N, C-alpha and C positions, 0 to 999 in steps of 0.2 A: 729292748725296746731301741728301735736300730738308728743309726745319727744319718740323719739325709736332711742335712741344709745344703744351701745354695752355696757355689763357689763364687759368686759375687755379693755386693750389699748393694741395696737400694737405700736411699734415704728419705723415702715417705714411710711413714706411719700411719693406718690405719686408723681414721676418727669416726665415721659411720660405719652401720650395721652392714652386713653385707646383704648386696643388691641396692643400694641405695648408695656404692660409692660415685666419685665424679668419673663421669666419661670422657678421654681424651683423645684426640685423635693424631697417627702417627704424620710426621712429618713428610717422611718420604712414600708412603704406600698408601695413606689414607684410612686406613682400618682404624675402626673406633676400638677401645678396649679401657678397661678400669684404669684409673691415676696409678696406682701401686704397682701396676705390673708394668707400667713403662720403665723409661731410662729417660734421664734427661740431659739436654745438652744446652749451651747457653752460645748463643750468636751474636756479633758484637758489629756494629752498622759502622764504615767508617770510610772516608773519601780518598780514594787512592789515585787521583790527576794531582799529582803537583802543582798546576798550575790554576787549577780550580780551589786549592787548598788555599794558595798565596793572596787569593782574591778575597777570602772570606776572612771575616776578625776572628781570631782564635776562641774570645769570649762567645762569639756566637754559633761556631760549630759543637753542636753539641752530639757525640756520639751513645747512642742508649746499647742496651744489650736486651736479649730477646729470651725467654724460655723454651724450649721445643722440647715435645714428648714424643719418643722412637717407642716403636714395638718391639719387644726381643727380638724377632727375629731378623727386623732390619738394622738394629743394632749388633746383631753376630755378623751381618754379610758385611757390613763398613765400619767393623772393627773398633765400636764405640763401647762393647762387654765384650771381653774376651774370657770366657768361662774357662776356667780350668778341669781340673777333677775334682768331683765333691769328696766332701769328708768322708763320706762309708767307703769310696772307690780308693779313695789313699790309705782309710785303715785295712784294707785287706790287702793291699799289698807288702805290708810290714810284715 
C-alpha cells in the first residue's frame, strides 16, 4: 500500500456523509468548495486611526475576529498553505 499523505494539515474533520458536507465560498476567488477542502484564515478588525481611537472609550471599542475560508489554489498563491514534498516523495529520495 503506497504512502500518500498530504504535506499539510487541515483542522477540519468530516461530520457528514459524502455529498452532504457543508459548502463554503472562497474569500478571494468566490469558488464554492466543500468545507473539508478549504483552508481557514482569521482576520481581525481594528481601528487604525489614532485620533479616532482616542475619541472612543476602550470599553466600547470591540474588535472582532472573522473566520474566512480559502480554496487550495488561492491558499498556495497567497502563501497561506505552502505544501512541501509529500511523504511518498520523501521516501523515494532516501
